[in-house]
Structure formats: C-alpha cells, structure tokens
VOLUMKOL-382429 format. One record per residue: residue in one letter; x, y, z of N, C-alpha, C in turn; residue number from 1. Coordinates in steps of 0.1 Angstrom, whole numbers, always signed. Example, Ala and Ser with C-alpha at 12.3 -4.5 7.8 and 13.67 -1.06 7.14 Angstrom:
# VOLUMKOL-382429
<node aa="A" n_c1="+132" n_c2="-57" n_c3="+78" ca_c1="+123" ca_c2="-45" ca_c3="+78" c_c1="+132" c_c2="-33" c_c3="+78" i="1"/>
<node aa="S" n_c1="+128" n_c2="-22" n_c3="+71" ca_c1="+137" ca_c2="-11" ca_c3="+71" c_c1="+129" c_c2="+0" c_c3="+79" i="2"/>
***
This chain:
# VOLUMKOL-382429
<node aa="X" n_c1="+8" n_c2="-12" n_c3="+0" ca_c1="+0" ca_c2="+0" ca_c3="+0" c_c1="+9" c_c2="+12" c_c3="+0" i="1"/>
<node aa="X" n_c1="+6" n_c2="+22" n_c3="-9" ca_c1="+14" ca_c2="+34" ca_c3="-10" c_c1="+9" c_c2="+44" c_c3="+0" i="2"/>
<node aa="X" n_c1="+19" n_c2="+51" n_c3="+7" ca_c1="+15" ca_c2="+61" ca_c3="+17" c_c1="+12" c_c2="+74" c_c3="+10" i="3"/>
<node aa="X" n_c1="+2" n_c2="+81" n_c3="+14" ca_c1="-2" ca_c2="+94" ca_c3="+8" c_c1="+5" c_c2="+105" c_c3="+16" i="4"/>
<node aa="X" n_c1="+13" n_c2="+113" n_c3="+10" ca_c1="+20" ca_c2="+124" ca_c3="+17" c_c1="+12" c_c2="+137" c_c3="+16" i="5"/>
<node aa="X" n_c1="+8" n_c2="+142" n_c3="+27" ca_c1="+0" ca_c2="+154" ca_c3="+27" c_c1="+8" c_c2="+167" c_c3="+30" i="6"/>
<node aa="X" n_c1="+18" n_c2="+165" n_c3="+37" ca_c1="+27" ca_c2="+177" ca_c3="+41" c_c1="+41" c_c2="+173" c_c3="+38" i="7"/>
<node aa="X" n_c1="+49" n_c2="+184" n_c3="+36" ca_c1="+63" ca_c2="+182" ca_c3="+34" c_c1="+71" c_c2="+192" c_c3="+43" i="8"/>
<node aa="X" n_c1="+82" n_c2="+187" n_c3="+49" ca_c1="+90" ca_c2="+196" ca_c3="+57" c_c1="+97" c_c2="+207" c_c3="+49" i="9"/>
<node aa="X" n_c1="+95" n_c2="+220" n_c3="+54" ca_c1="+101" ca_c2="+231" ca_c3="+47" c_c1="+107" c_c2="+241" c_c3="+57" i="10"/>
<node aa="X" n_c1="+116" n_c2="+249" n_c3="+52" ca_c1="+122" ca_c2="+260" ca_c3="+60" c_c1="+119" c_c2="+273" c_c3="+52" i="11"/>
<node aa="X" n_c1="+119" n_c2="+284" n_c3="+59" ca_c1="+116" ca_c2="+297" ca_c3="+53" c_c1="+126" c_c2="+307" c_c3="+58" i="12"/>
<node aa="X" n_c1="+132" n_c2="+315" n_c3="+49" ca_c1="+141" ca_c2="+325" ca_c3="+53" c_c1="+136" c_c2="+338" c_c3="+47" i="13"/>
<node aa="X" n_c1="+135" n_c2="+349" n_c3="+55" ca_c1="+130" ca_c2="+361" ca_c3="+50" c_c1="+139" c_c2="+373" c_c3="+54" i="14"/>
<node aa="X" n_c1="+140" n_c2="+383" n_c3="+45" ca_c1="+148" ca_c2="+395" ca_c3="+48" c_c1="+139" c_c2="+407" c_c3="+46" i="15"/>
<node aa="X" n_c1="+139" n_c2="+415" n_c3="+57" ca_c1="+131" ca_c2="+427" ca_c3="+57" c_c1="+140" c_c2="+439" c_c3="+57" i="16"/>
<node aa="X" n_c1="+137" n_c2="+449" n_c3="+49" ca_c1="+146" ca_c2="+461" ca_c3="+48" c_c1="+136" c_c2="+474" c_c3="+49" i="17"/>
<node aa="X" n_c1="+140" n_c2="+483" n_c3="+58" ca_c1="+133" ca_c2="+495" ca_c3="+59" c_c1="+143" c_c2="+506" c_c3="+56" i="18"/>
<node aa="X" n_c1="+139" n_c2="+516" n_c3="+49" ca_c1="+148" ca_c2="+528" ca_c3="+46" c_c1="+140" c_c2="+540" c_c3="+42" i="19"/>
<node aa="X" n_c1="+147" n_c2="+551" n_c3="+44" ca_c1="+140" ca_c2="+564" ca_c3="+40" c_c1="+146" c_c2="+568" c_c3="+27" i="20"/>
<node aa="X" n_c1="+137" n_c2="+570" n_c3="+17" ca_c1="+141" ca_c2="+573" ca_c3="+4" c_c1="+132" c_c2="+585" c_c3="-1" i="21"/>
<node aa="X" n_c1="+139" n_c2="+597" n_c3="-3" ca_c1="+132" ca_c2="+609" ca_c3="-7" c_c1="+122" c_c2="+614" c_c3="+3" i="22"/>
<node aa="X" n_c1="+125" n_c2="+612" n_c3="+16" ca_c1="+117" ca_c2="+616" ca_c3="+27" c_c1="+105" c_c2="+607" c_c3="+30" i="23"/>
<node aa="X" n_c1="+104" n_c2="+595" n_c3="+23" ca_c1="+93" ca_c2="+586" ca_c3="+25" c_c1="+99" c_c2="+572" c_c3="+29" i="24"/>
<node aa="X" n_c1="+91" n_c2="+565" n_c3="+37" ca_c1="+95" ca_c2="+552" ca_c3="+41" c_c1="+94" c_c2="+542" c_c3="+30" i="25"/>
<node aa="X" n_c1="+104" n_c2="+533" n_c3="+28" ca_c1="+103" ca_c2="+523" ca_c3="+18" c_c1="+106" c_c2="+510" c_c3="+25" i="26"/>
<node aa="X" n_c1="+97" n_c2="+500" n_c3="+23" ca_c1="+98" ca_c2="+487" ca_c3="+29" c_c1="+100" c_c2="+476" c_c3="+18" i="27"/>
<node aa="X" n_c1="+110" n_c2="+468" n_c3="+20" ca_c1="+113" ca_c2="+457" ca_c3="+10" c_c1="+113" c_c2="+444" c_c3="+18" i="28"/>
<node aa="X" n_c1="+106" n_c2="+434" n_c3="+12" ca_c1="+106" ca_c2="+421" ca_c3="+18" c_c1="+110" c_c2="+410" c_c3="+7" i="29"/>
<node aa="X" n_c1="+119" n_c2="+401" n_c3="+11" ca_c1="+123" ca_c2="+391" ca_c3="+1" c_c1="+123" c_c2="+378" c_c3="+9" i="30"/>
<node aa="X" n_c1="+116" n_c2="+368" n_c3="+5" ca_c1="+116" ca_c2="+355" ca_c3="+12" c_c1="+119" c_c2="+343" c_c3="+3" i="31"/>
<node aa="X" n_c1="+125" n_c2="+333" n_c3="+9" ca_c1="+128" ca_c2="+321" ca_c3="+1" c_c1="+124" c_c2="+309" c_c3="+9" i="32"/>
<node aa="X" n_c1="+119" n_c2="+299" n_c3="+2" ca_c1="+114" ca_c2="+286" ca_c3="+8" c_c1="+124" c_c2="+275" c_c3="+4" i="33"/>
<node aa="X" n_c1="+126" n_c2="+266" n_c3="+14" ca_c1="+135" ca_c2="+255" ca_c3="+12" c_c1="+129" c_c2="+242" c_c3="+15" i="34"/>
<node aa="X" n_c1="+132" n_c2="+231" n_c3="+8" ca_c1="+127" ca_c2="+218" ca_c3="+12" c_c1="+138" c_c2="+213" c_c3="+22" i="35"/>
<node aa="X" n_c1="+133" n_c2="+205" n_c3="+32" ca_c1="+142" ca_c2="+200" ca_c3="+42" c_c1="+142" c_c2="+184" c_c3="+42" i="36"/>
<node aa="X" n_c1="+154" n_c2="+179" n_c3="+43" ca_c1="+155" ca_c2="+164" ca_c3="+44" c_c1="+155" c_c2="+161" c_c3="+59" i="37"/>
<node aa="X" n_c1="+145" n_c2="+154" n_c3="+63" ca_c1="+143" ca_c2="+151" ca_c3="+78" c_c1="+154" c_c2="+142" c_c3="+84" i="38"/>
<node aa="X" n_c1="+160" n_c2="+134" n_c3="+75" ca_c1="+171" ca_c2="+125" ca_c3="+80" c_c1="+184" c_c2="+133" c_c3="+83" i="39"/>
<node aa="X" n_c1="+187" n_c2="+143" n_c3="+75" ca_c1="+200" ca_c2="+150" ca_c3="+76" c_c1="+198" c_c2="+164" c_c3="+81" i="40"/>
<node aa="X" n_c1="+185" n_c2="+169" n_c3="+81" ca_c1="+181" ca_c2="+183" ca_c3="+85" c_c1="+188" c_c2="+193" c_c3="+76" i="41"/>
<node aa="X" n_c1="+192" n_c2="+189" n_c3="+63" ca_c1="+197" ca_c2="+198" ca_c3="+54" c_c1="+186" c_c2="+204" c_c3="+45" i="42"/>
<node aa="X" n_c1="+188" n_c2="+216" n_c3="+41" ca_c1="+178" ca_c2="+223" ca_c3="+33" c_c1="+184" c_c2="+224" c_c3="+18" i="43"/>
<node aa="X" n_c1="+175" n_c2="+223" n_c3="+9" ca_c1="+178" ca_c2="+224" ca_c3="-5" c_c1="+168" c_c2="+234" c_c3="-11" i="44"/>
<node aa="X" n_c1="+172" n_c2="+240" n_c3="-22" ca_c1="+163" ca_c2="+250" ca_c3="-29" c_c1="+149" c_c2="+244" c_c3="-30" i="45"/>
<node aa="X" n_c1="+139" n_c2="+252" n_c3="-26" ca_c1="+125" ca_c2="+247" ca_c3="-26" c_c1="+119" c_c2="+250" c_c3="-40" i="46"/>
<node aa="X" n_c1="+107" n_c2="+244" n_c3="-42" ca_c1="+100" ca_c2="+245" ca_c3="-54" c_c1="+91" c_c2="+257" c_c3="-54" i="47"/>
<node aa="X" n_c1="+88" n_c2="+263" n_c3="-42" ca_c1="+79" ca_c2="+274" ca_c3="-41" c_c1="+87" c_c2="+287" c_c3="-43" i="48"/>
<node aa="X" n_c1="+83" n_c2="+296" n_c3="-51" ca_c1="+89" ca_c2="+309" ca_c3="-54" c_c1="+80" c_c2="+320" c_c3="-50" i="49"/>
<node aa="X" n_c1="+86" n_c2="+330" n_c3="-44" ca_c1="+79" ca_c2="+342" ca_c3="-39" c_c1="+85" c_c2="+354" c_c3="-46" i="50"/>
<node aa="X" n_c1="+77" n_c2="+363" n_c3="-52" ca_c1="+83" ca_c2="+375" ca_c3="-58" c_c1="+87" c_c2="+385" c_c3="-47" i="51"/>
<node aa="X" n_c1="+97" n_c2="+393" n_c3="-48" ca_c1="+100" ca_c2="+403" ca_c3="-38" c_c1="+88" c_c2="+413" c_c3="-37" i="52"/>
<node aa="X" n_c1="+86" n_c2="+419" n_c3="-25" ca_c1="+76" ca_c2="+428" ca_c3="-23" c_c1="+82" c_c2="+442" c_c3="-19" i="53"/>
<node aa="X" n_c1="+77" n_c2="+452" n_c3="-25" ca_c1="+82" ca_c2="+466" ca_c3="-22" c_c1="+70" c_c2="+475" c_c3="-20" i="54"/>
<node aa="X" n_c1="+70" n_c2="+483" n_c3="-9" ca_c1="+60" ca_c2="+492" ca_c3="-6" c_c1="+66" c_c2="+506" c_c3="-2" i="55"/>
<node aa="X" n_c1="+61" n_c2="+516" n_c3="-8" ca_c1="+66" ca_c2="+530" ca_c3="-5" c_c1="+55" c_c2="+538" c_c3="+0" i="56"/>
<node aa="X" n_c1="+58" n_c2="+546" n_c3="+11" ca_c1="+48" ca_c2="+554" ca_c3="+17" c_c1="+43" c_c2="+565" c_c3="+7" i="57"/>
<node aa="X" n_c1="+30" n_c2="+568" n_c3="+8" ca_c1="+25" ca_c2="+578" ca_c3="-1" c_c1="+26" c_c2="+592" c_c3="+4" i="58"/>
***
C-alpha cells in the first residue's frame, strides 16, 4: 500500500529592509522557501517561489 504524503517539511528565510528614500519610508521584503531532508536536516532549494515585495509610503 502506498503512503499518501499530505505535508512536506520546509524552512523559510525572510529578509526585511526599511529605509528612508526621498523623505518617505520604503519597505522591502524578500523571502525564500527550502525543502528539508528530515534525515539530515539539510535544506535544499525549494520549489515554491515568492516574488519580492516593495511598498513605498504615499
């Protein structure tokens, strides 16, 4: 009988940057997802991709 996998172990790393640009607050967020081997606890590049997010104060 084949086991049905419903969840997979992953790790997530995020970087947040705040700075003042032209007198307005600028926020940048960049995140990366990694697959994790539960036997070795090593991470490898994940299949999920997230675009960078940028927000500037109006």
